[in-house]
Short mmCIF file of the C-alpha atoms (twelve columns), coordinates in Angstrom:
data_MODEL
# 
_entry.id   MODEL 
# 
loop_
_atom_site.group_PDB 
_atom_site.id 
_atom_site.type_symbol 
_atom_site.label_atom_id 
_atom_site.label_alt_id 
_atom_site.label_comp_id 
_atom_site.label_asym_id 
_atom_site.label_seq_id 
_atom_site.Cartn_x 
_atom_site.Cartn_y 
_atom_site.Cartn_z 
_atom_site.pdbx_PDB_model_num 
ATOM 1   C CA . MET A 1   21.189 -45.427 50.608 1 
ATOM 2   C CA . THR A 2   23.641 -45.659 53.487 1 
ATOM 3   C CA . GLY A 3   25.226 -42.236 53.051 1 
ATOM 4   C CA . ASN A 4   26.254 -43.123 49.485 1 
ATOM 5   C CA . PRO A 5   24.055 -42.178 46.534 1 
ATOM 6   C CA . SER A 6   25.440 -45.006 44.422 1 
ATOM 7   C CA . ASN A 7   23.536 -47.691 46.331 1 
ATOM 8   C CA . THR A 8   20.263 -48.785 44.752 1 
ATOM 9   C CA . GLY A 9   16.945 -49.866 46.194 1 
ATOM 10  C CA . SER A 10  13.392 -48.662 46.613 1 
ATOM 11  C CA . TRP A 11  13.553 -44.959 47.416 1 
ATOM 12  C CA . ARG A 12  11.051 -42.200 48.032 1 
ATOM 13  C CA . VAL A 13  11.597 -38.479 47.549 1 
ATOM 14  C CA . LEU A 14  12.089 -37.565 51.216 1 
ATOM 15  C CA . ASP A 15  14.515 -40.428 51.838 1 
ATOM 16  C CA . LEU A 16  16.588 -39.415 48.835 1 
ATOM 17  C CA . LEU A 17  16.697 -35.787 49.889 1 
ATOM 18  C CA . ASN A 18  17.761 -36.611 53.444 1 
ATOM 19  C CA . ARG A 19  20.444 -39.108 52.510 1 
ATOM 20  C CA . THR A 20  21.777 -37.006 49.638 1 
ATOM 21  C CA . THR A 21  21.974 -33.941 51.878 1 
ATOM 22  C CA . ALA A 22  24.080 -35.921 54.345 1 
ATOM 23  C CA . TYR A 23  26.256 -37.299 51.525 1 
ATOM 24  C CA . LEU A 24  26.972 -33.826 50.135 1 
ATOM 25  C CA . LYS A 25  27.503 -32.347 53.588 1 
ATOM 26  C CA . ASP A 26  30.148 -35.000 54.300 1 
ATOM 27  C CA . ARG A 27  31.920 -33.823 51.157 1 
ATOM 28  C CA . ARG A 28  31.786 -30.190 52.283 1 
ATOM 29  C CA . ILE A 29  29.540 -29.165 49.418 1 
ATOM 30  C CA . GLU A 30  28.011 -25.719 49.881 1 
ATOM 31  C CA . SER A 31  24.221 -25.676 50.499 1 
ATOM 32  C CA . PRO A 32  23.864 -29.488 50.438 1 
ATOM 33  C CA . ARG A 33  20.062 -29.532 50.943 1 
ATOM 34  C CA . ALA A 34  19.469 -26.995 48.184 1 
ATOM 35  C CA . SER A 35  21.740 -28.978 45.863 1 
ATOM 36  C CA . ALA A 36  19.842 -32.187 46.600 1 
ATOM 37  C CA . GLU A 37  16.517 -30.496 45.871 1 
ATOM 38  C CA . ILE A 38  17.732 -28.858 42.651 1 
ATOM 39  C CA . LEU A 39  19.122 -32.124 41.290 1 
ATOM 40  C CA . LEU A 40  16.132 -34.273 42.253 1 
ATOM 41  C CA . ALA A 41  13.611 -31.747 40.933 1 
ATOM 42  C CA . HIS A 42  15.535 -31.679 37.651 1 
ATOM 43  C CA . VAL A 43  15.564 -35.479 37.349 1 
ATOM 44  C CA . LEU A 44  11.841 -35.737 38.209 1 
ATOM 45  C CA . LYS A 45  10.983 -32.768 35.925 1 
ATOM 46  C CA . LEU A 46  9.389  -30.873 38.814 1 
ATOM 47  C CA . GLU A 47  9.749  -27.470 40.425 1 
ATOM 48  C CA . ARG A 48  11.622 -27.574 43.728 1 
ATOM 49  C CA . ILE A 49  8.496  -26.551 45.624 1 
ATOM 50  C CA . ASP A 50  6.667  -29.585 44.206 1 
ATOM 51  C CA . LEU A 51  8.991  -31.933 46.061 1 
ATOM 52  C CA . TYR A 52  7.404  -30.922 49.362 1 
ATOM 53  C CA . VAL A 53  4.016  -32.338 48.414 1 
ATOM 54  C CA . ARG A 54  5.575  -35.490 46.945 1 
ATOM 55  C CA . PHE A 55  7.750  -36.677 49.836 1 
ATOM 56  C CA . ASP A 56  6.177  -40.152 49.676 1 
ATOM 57  C CA . GLN A 57  6.447  -40.476 45.885 1 
ATOM 58  C CA . PRO A 58  8.574  -43.476 44.883 1 
ATOM 59  C CA . VAL A 59  11.443 -42.956 42.450 1 
ATOM 60  C CA . THR A 60  11.807 -45.323 39.504 1 
ATOM 61  C CA . PRO A 61  15.078 -47.170 38.900 1 
ATOM 62  C CA . GLU A 62  15.711 -45.028 35.807 1 
ATOM 63  C CA . GLU A 63  15.171 -41.815 37.758 1 
ATOM 64  C CA . LEU A 64  17.372 -43.094 40.561 1 
ATOM 65  C CA . ALA A 65  20.179 -43.852 38.111 1 
ATOM 66  C CA . ARG A 66  20.034 -40.340 36.634 1 
ATOM 67  C CA . PHE A 67  19.890 -38.794 40.083 1 
ATOM 68  C CA . ARG A 68  22.810 -40.906 41.286 1 
ATOM 69  C CA . GLU A 69  24.940 -39.693 38.370 1 
ATOM 70  C CA . ALA A 70  24.043 -36.064 39.094 1 
ATOM 71  C CA . VAL A 71  24.783 -36.389 42.816 1 
ATOM 72  C CA . VAL A 72  28.178 -37.976 42.194 1 
ATOM 73  C CA . ARG A 73  29.072 -35.035 39.938 1 
ATOM 74  C CA . ARG A 74  27.898 -32.581 42.590 1 
ATOM 75  C CA . GLY A 75  29.870 -34.472 45.216 1 
ATOM 76  C CA . LYS A 76  33.022 -33.810 43.173 1 
ATOM 77  C CA . GLY A 77  32.323 -30.092 43.333 1 
ATOM 78  C CA . GLU A 78  30.691 -29.478 39.969 1 
ATOM 79  C CA . PRO A 79  28.138 -26.630 40.302 1 
ATOM 80  C CA . ALA A 80  24.510 -27.730 40.307 1 
ATOM 81  C CA . ALA A 81  23.760 -25.136 37.623 1 
ATOM 82  C CA . TYR A 82  26.134 -26.860 35.181 1 
ATOM 83  C CA . ILE A 83  24.681 -30.288 35.997 1 
ATOM 84  C CA . VAL A 84  21.079 -29.235 35.331 1 
ATOM 85  C CA . GLY A 85  22.126 -26.736 32.648 1 
ATOM 86  C CA . VAL A 86  19.986 -23.863 33.949 1 
ATOM 87  C CA . LYS A 87  20.322 -20.961 36.384 1 
ATOM 88  C CA . GLU A 88  17.627 -18.385 37.123 1 
ATOM 89  C CA . PHE A 89  18.595 -14.719 37.030 1 
ATOM 90  C CA . PHE A 90  16.293 -11.721 37.406 1 
ATOM 91  C CA . GLY A 91  13.332 -14.083 37.181 1 
ATOM 92  C CA . ILE A 92  14.511 -15.530 33.858 1 
ATOM 93  C CA . PRO A 93  15.888 -19.074 33.349 1 
ATOM 94  C CA . PHE A 94  19.259 -19.056 31.582 1 
ATOM 95  C CA . SER A 95  21.031 -21.986 29.996 1 
ATOM 96  C CA . VAL A 96  24.591 -22.267 31.290 1 
ATOM 97  C CA . SER A 97  27.617 -24.422 30.566 1 
ATOM 98  C CA . PRO A 98  31.305 -24.358 31.553 1 
ATOM 99  C CA . ASP A 99  31.773 -21.874 28.673 1 
ATOM 100 C CA . VAL A 100 30.073 -19.156 30.748 1 
ATOM 101 C CA . LEU A 101 30.132 -17.851 34.286 1 
ATOM 102 C CA . ILE A 102 27.084 -18.844 36.334 1 
ATOM 103 C CA . PRO A 103 24.947 -15.710 36.966 1 
ATOM 104 C CA . ARG A 104 25.101 -14.546 40.587 1 
ATOM 105 C CA . PRO A 105 22.409 -12.830 42.680 1 
ATOM 106 C CA . GLU A 106 24.849 -9.957  43.281 1 
ATOM 107 C CA . THR A 107 24.746 -9.099  39.597 1 
ATOM 108 C CA . GLU A 108 21.013 -8.423  39.838 1 
ATOM 109 C CA . HIS A 109 22.001 -5.188  41.589 1 
ATOM 110 C CA . LEU A 110 23.836 -4.178  38.417 1 
ATOM 111 C CA . VAL A 111 20.695 -4.756  36.336 1 
ATOM 112 C CA . ASP A 112 18.510 -2.920  38.864 1 
ATOM 113 C CA . ALA A 113 20.865 0.056   38.829 1 
ATOM 114 C CA . ALA A 114 20.968 0.099   35.029 1 
ATOM 115 C CA . LEU A 115 17.179 0.039   34.718 1 
ATOM 116 C CA . GLN A 116 16.788 2.846   37.252 1 
ATOM 117 C CA . ARG A 117 19.316 5.032   35.486 1 
ATOM 118 C CA . LEU A 118 17.837 4.331   32.072 1 
ATOM 119 C CA . ALA A 119 14.808 6.328   33.211 1 
ATOM 120 C CA . HIS A 120 17.044 9.405   33.564 1 
ATOM 121 C CA . VAL A 121 18.759 8.661   30.261 1 
ATOM 122 C CA . ARG A 122 15.360 8.666   28.526 1 
ATOM 123 C CA . GLU A 123 14.571 12.100  29.912 1 
ATOM 124 C CA . LYS A 124 17.795 13.495  28.457 1 
ATOM 125 C CA . SER A 125 18.045 11.551  25.200 1 
ATOM 126 C CA . GLY A 126 14.524 10.558  24.217 1 
ATOM 127 C CA . ALA A 127 14.305 7.706   21.720 1 
ATOM 128 C CA . GLY A 128 17.126 5.625   20.276 1 
ATOM 129 C CA . ILE A 129 18.781 4.562   23.542 1 
ATOM 130 C CA . ARG A 130 21.833 2.361   22.998 1 
ATOM 131 C CA . VAL A 131 23.126 0.085   25.769 1 
ATOM 132 C CA . LEU A 132 26.291 -2.049  25.656 1 
ATOM 133 C CA . ASP A 133 26.864 -5.126  27.843 1 
ATOM 134 C CA . LEU A 134 30.621 -5.798  27.830 1 
ATOM 135 C CA . GLY A 135 31.620 -9.427  28.405 1 
ATOM 136 C CA . THR A 136 28.082 -10.745 28.256 1 
ATOM 137 C CA . GLY A 137 28.843 -14.401 29.053 1 
ATOM 138 C CA . SER A 138 25.493 -16.214 29.321 1 
ATOM 139 C CA . GLY A 139 23.722 -13.036 28.230 1 
ATOM 140 C CA . ALA A 140 22.047 -12.658 31.623 1 
ATOM 141 C CA . ILE A 141 22.538 -8.890  31.859 1 
ATOM 142 C CA . ALA A 142 21.783 -8.157  28.210 1 
ATOM 143 C CA . VAL A 143 18.632 -10.299 28.116 1 
ATOM 144 C CA . ALA A 144 17.334 -8.914  31.422 1 
ATOM 145 C CA . LEU A 145 17.851 -5.350  30.181 1 
ATOM 146 C CA . ALA A 146 16.186 -6.086  26.856 1 
ATOM 147 C CA . ALA A 147 13.237 -7.669  28.655 1 
ATOM 148 C CA . HIS A 148 12.686 -4.704  30.970 1 
ATOM 149 C CA . ALA A 149 13.720 -1.825  28.700 1 
ATOM 150 C CA . PRO A 150 11.813 -2.441  25.455 1 
ATOM 151 C CA . ASP A 151 12.773 0.952   24.031 1 
ATOM 152 C CA . ALA A 152 16.526 0.287   24.230 1 
ATOM 153 C CA . THR A 153 18.751 -1.281  21.604 1 
ATOM 154 C CA . VAL A 154 21.081 -3.627  23.464 1 
ATOM 155 C CA . PHE A 155 24.534 -4.635  22.242 1 
ATOM 156 C CA . ALA A 156 26.224 -7.660  23.844 1 
ATOM 157 C CA . SER A 157 29.880 -8.472  23.316 1 
ATOM 158 C CA . ASP A 158 32.199 -11.246 24.409 1 
ATOM 159 C CA . MET A 159 35.589 -12.482 23.274 1 
ATOM 160 C CA . SER A 160 34.298 -16.079 23.436 1 
ATOM 161 C CA . ALA A 161 32.281 -17.232 20.433 1 
ATOM 162 C CA . ALA A 162 31.003 -20.190 22.483 1 
ATOM 163 C CA . ALA A 163 29.714 -17.846 25.173 1 
ATOM 164 C CA . LEU A 164 28.047 -15.617 22.601 1 
ATOM 165 C CA . GLU A 165 26.202 -18.583 21.126 1 
ATOM 166 C CA . ILE A 166 24.852 -19.550 24.554 1 
ATOM 167 C CA . ALA A 167 23.823 -15.930 25.148 1 
ATOM 168 C CA . ARG A 168 22.081 -15.760 21.792 1 
ATOM 169 C CA . GLN A 169 20.185 -18.986 22.483 1 
ATOM 170 C CA . ASN A 170 19.051 -17.579 25.823 1 
ATOM 171 C CA . ALA A 171 17.745 -14.484 24.049 1 
ATOM 172 C CA . VAL A 172 15.952 -16.631 21.465 1 
ATOM 173 C CA . ARG A 173 14.142 -18.573 24.210 1 
ATOM 174 C CA . GLN A 174 12.835 -15.298 25.619 1 
ATOM 175 C CA . GLY A 175 11.835 -13.979 22.195 1 
ATOM 176 C CA . LEU A 176 14.400 -11.175 22.489 1 
ATOM 177 C CA . ASP A 177 17.058 -12.119 19.942 1 
ATOM 178 C CA . HIS A 178 15.859 -9.407  17.542 1 
ATOM 179 C CA . ARG A 179 16.417 -6.795  20.256 1 
ATOM 180 C CA . ILE A 180 20.097 -7.588  20.838 1 
ATOM 181 C CA . GLU A 181 23.127 -7.072  18.590 1 
ATOM 182 C CA . TRP A 182 25.791 -9.743  19.171 1 
ATOM 183 C CA . VAL A 183 29.452 -8.770  18.782 1 
ATOM 184 C CA . CYS A 184 32.510 -11.022 19.186 1 
ATOM 185 C CA . GLY A 185 35.688 -9.357  20.405 1 
ATOM 186 C CA . ALA A 186 37.687 -8.243  23.428 1 
ATOM 187 C CA . TRP A 187 36.229 -5.321  25.360 1 
ATOM 188 C CA . PHE A 188 36.012 -2.168  23.206 1 
ATOM 189 C CA . SER A 189 38.063 -3.373  20.228 1 
ATOM 190 C CA . PRO A 190 35.023 -4.275  18.046 1 
ATOM 191 C CA . PHE A 191 33.505 -0.808  18.543 1 
ATOM 192 C CA . LYS A 192 36.419 1.426   17.552 1 
ATOM 193 C CA . GLU A 193 34.885 2.026   14.135 1 
ATOM 194 C CA . ALA A 194 31.263 1.936   15.316 1 
ATOM 195 C CA . GLY A 195 30.756 5.682   15.166 1 
ATOM 196 C CA . ARG A 196 27.689 6.138   17.352 1 
ATOM 197 C CA . PRO A 197 28.387 6.183   21.112 1 
ATOM 198 C CA . PHE A 198 26.336 4.424   23.772 1 
ATOM 199 C CA . HIS A 199 24.050 6.016   26.322 1 
ATOM 200 C CA . MET A 200 24.961 3.315   28.824 1 
ATOM 201 C CA . ILE A 201 27.688 0.700   29.219 1 
ATOM 202 C CA . VAL A 202 27.351 -2.118  31.757 1 
ATOM 203 C CA . SER A 203 29.801 -4.861  32.630 1 
ATOM 204 C CA . ASN A 204 30.441 -7.650  35.094 1 
ATOM 205 C CA . PRO A 205 34.154 -8.095  34.339 1 
ATOM 206 C CA . PRO A 206 36.621 -10.482 36.004 1 
ATOM 207 C CA . TYR A 207 37.676 -8.867  39.298 1 
ATOM 208 C CA . VAL A 208 39.141 -11.643 41.459 1 
ATOM 209 C CA . PRO A 209 42.897 -11.287 42.120 1 
ATOM 210 C CA . SER A 210 44.761 -14.120 40.403 1 
ATOM 211 C CA . GLN A 211 46.299 -15.467 43.609 1 
ATOM 212 C CA . ALA A 212 42.911 -15.510 45.371 1 
ATOM 213 C CA . ILE A 213 41.174 -17.837 42.911 1 
ATOM 214 C CA . ALA A 214 42.692 -21.009 44.357 1 
ATOM 215 C CA . GLY A 215 41.228 -20.152 47.756 1 
ATOM 216 C CA . LEU A 216 37.652 -19.800 46.523 1 
ATOM 217 C CA . GLN A 217 34.975 -22.501 46.750 1 
ATOM 218 C CA . PRO A 218 35.802 -25.733 44.861 1 
ATOM 219 C CA . GLU A 219 32.924 -25.020 42.465 1 
ATOM 220 C CA . ILE A 220 34.873 -22.078 41.036 1 
ATOM 221 C CA . ALA A 221 37.374 -24.465 39.420 1 
ATOM 222 C CA . PHE A 222 34.645 -25.552 36.979 1 
ATOM 223 C CA . GLU A 223 33.946 -22.003 35.741 1 
ATOM 224 C CA . PRO A 224 35.905 -20.250 32.967 1 
ATOM 225 C CA . ARG A 225 38.977 -18.671 34.548 1 
ATOM 226 C CA . GLN A 226 39.035 -15.794 32.068 1 
ATOM 227 C CA . ALA A 227 35.663 -14.688 33.455 1 
ATOM 228 C CA . LEU A 228 37.066 -14.550 37.004 1 
ATOM 229 C CA . ASP A 229 40.756 -13.632 36.852 1 
ATOM 230 C CA . GLY A 230 41.228 -9.891  37.255 1 
ATOM 231 C CA . GLY A 231 45.028 -9.994  37.259 1 
ATOM 232 C CA . PRO A 232 47.443 -9.469  40.169 1 
ATOM 233 C CA . ASP A 233 45.296 -6.837  41.918 1 
ATOM 234 C CA . GLY A 234 41.937 -7.977  40.538 1 
ATOM 235 C CA . LEU A 235 41.493 -4.670  38.726 1 
ATOM 236 C CA . ALA A 236 43.032 -5.265  35.293 1 
ATOM 237 C CA . ALA A 237 39.703 -5.450  33.452 1 
ATOM 238 C CA . VAL A 238 38.020 -2.836  35.652 1 
ATOM 239 C CA . ARG A 239 40.910 -0.450  35.019 1 
ATOM 240 C CA . HIS A 240 40.747 -1.039  31.266 1 
ATOM 241 C CA . ILE A 241 37.007 -0.414  31.187 1 
ATOM 242 C CA . LEU A 242 37.138 2.777   33.280 1 
ATOM 243 C CA . PHE A 243 39.947 4.298   31.237 1 
ATOM 244 C CA . ASN A 244 38.405 3.452   27.853 1 
ATOM 245 C CA . ALA A 245 34.636 3.630   28.287 1 
ATOM 246 C CA . GLY A 246 34.498 7.418   28.133 1 
ATOM 247 C CA . ALA A 247 35.377 7.384   24.438 1 
ATOM 248 C CA . PHE A 248 32.325 5.222   23.748 1 
ATOM 249 C CA . LEU A 249 29.786 7.074   25.904 1 
ATOM 250 C CA . THR A 250 27.590 10.020  25.023 1 
ATOM 251 C CA . PRO A 251 28.050 13.163  27.157 1 
ATOM 252 C CA . GLY A 252 26.170 12.388  30.359 1 
ATOM 253 C CA . GLY A 253 26.258 8.679   29.477 1 
ATOM 254 C CA . VAL A 254 26.468 6.173   32.330 1 
ATOM 255 C CA . LEU A 255 28.979 3.414   33.043 1 
ATOM 256 C CA . LEU A 256 28.017 0.693   35.541 1 
ATOM 257 C CA . VAL A 257 30.546 -1.945  36.576 1 
ATOM 258 C CA . GLU A 258 30.327 -4.772  39.083 1 
ATOM 259 C CA . ILE A 259 33.350 -4.853  41.397 1 
ATOM 260 C CA . GLY A 260 34.798 -6.925  44.228 1 
ATOM 261 C CA . PHE A 261 33.488 -6.480  47.756 1 
ATOM 262 C CA . ASP A 262 36.713 -4.750  48.914 1 
ATOM 263 C CA . GLN A 263 37.552 -2.682  45.824 1 
ATOM 264 C CA . LYS A 264 35.636 0.533   46.518 1 
ATOM 265 C CA . SER A 265 38.674 2.611   47.513 1 
ATOM 266 C CA . ALA A 266 40.786 1.416   44.604 1 
ATOM 267 C CA . VAL A 267 37.970 2.006   42.101 1 
ATOM 268 C CA . THR A 268 37.338 5.476   43.517 1 
ATOM 269 C CA . ALA A 269 41.010 6.290   42.974 1 
ATOM 270 C CA . LEU A 270 40.902 4.933   39.428 1 
ATOM 271 C CA . ALA A 271 37.829 6.980   38.577 1 
ATOM 272 C CA . GLY A 272 39.547 10.101  39.891 1 
ATOM 273 C CA . THR A 273 42.622 9.395   37.799 1 
ATOM 274 C CA . CYS A 274 40.473 9.029   34.662 1 
ATOM 275 C CA . ARG A 275 39.022 12.532  35.105 1 
ATOM 276 C CA . MET A 276 36.236 11.607  32.690 1 
ATOM 277 C CA . TYR A 277 33.470 11.015  35.202 1 
ATOM 278 C CA . ARG A 278 31.529 12.756  37.907 1 
ATOM 279 C CA . GLU A 279 31.811 11.543  41.512 1 
ATOM 280 C CA . PRO A 280 31.312 7.744   41.601 1 
ATOM 281 C CA . VAL A 281 28.204 6.306   43.230 1 
ATOM 282 C CA . PHE A 282 28.370 2.842   44.792 1 
ATOM 283 C CA . ILE A 283 25.517 0.384   45.267 1 
ATOM 284 C CA . ARG A 284 25.595 -2.313  47.928 1 
ATOM 285 C CA . ASP A 285 24.667 -5.955  47.473 1 
ATOM 286 C CA . TYR A 286 22.516 -8.169  49.709 1 
ATOM 287 C CA . SER A 287 25.452 -8.606  52.098 1 
ATOM 288 C CA . GLY A 288 26.064 -4.873  52.437 1 
ATOM 289 C CA . HIS A 289 29.189 -4.828  50.257 1 
ATOM 290 C CA . ASP A 290 29.799 -2.062  47.703 1 
ATOM 291 C CA . ARG A 291 29.169 -4.155  44.590 1 
ATOM 292 C CA . VAL A 292 28.368 -1.780  41.699 1 
ATOM 293 C CA . VAL A 293 30.031 1.491   40.743 1 
ATOM 294 C CA . CYS A 294 28.014 4.021   38.735 1 
ATOM 295 C CA . LEU A 295 29.941 6.646   36.785 1 
ATOM 296 C CA . GLU A 296 28.426 9.455   34.716 1 
ATOM 297 C CA . LYS A 297 30.539 10.893  31.937 1 
ATOM 298 C CA . ARG A 298 31.220 14.594  32.351 1 
# 
């Protein structure tokens, strides 16, 4: 494999990893070694860690052909998660496709914050806690919350029926489908006649400014634009959620929203304009950016 994964021959695991890493690096693919390991482990039906004790294992022609196809796709910028069909989030494997945004590590901070604040909600409300995940996508947030908060009834909504089906399948695989109510519709529109408010609302809405999307990593082009595009200032969905969530929260209910790394000031101003919430609290991500805003209804 002379720098090109399409060449055939007798290959062993380590050789494939080294040559594929170089091939992807030449094509400016982010994290080329990790991509090579993810794709090869998927083809060989192994965990990534298993590759390190199988460096001398030969690869069959059939395996090589499948790996070659996967590497060519990755070389064109397609995310590894879409190629293998799985992305881990909060310790749970989630099926993903181009119908849903790939779960990010940053969003785990949103789940952590929600679980911590649910403890306070229990003290105030007791049983019957209701949590809404707006724009659930793959269901990563809703399923993680259902898995770690067994006393909560989780509602998950999305305007995409295809996304909701993927989310529901992910819940089924974890044995949690009976714990989640699935609702198709845009933001709060399906809940206007619901009656009972929620103790907590969480959301990872689109928050990238429209003009900034073209400058993001090439992989982003494969993800659903409606899950990324936050309008001219990146705050269209965030603004809508902040101004409308209060009507669907119990007194003292909590709203948690993931935001862009540079949107703290703008979100603080929006929250003040709403006049429905106490002082916002921000939570930083692994890079030190203010990534989640927590708002308690007055």
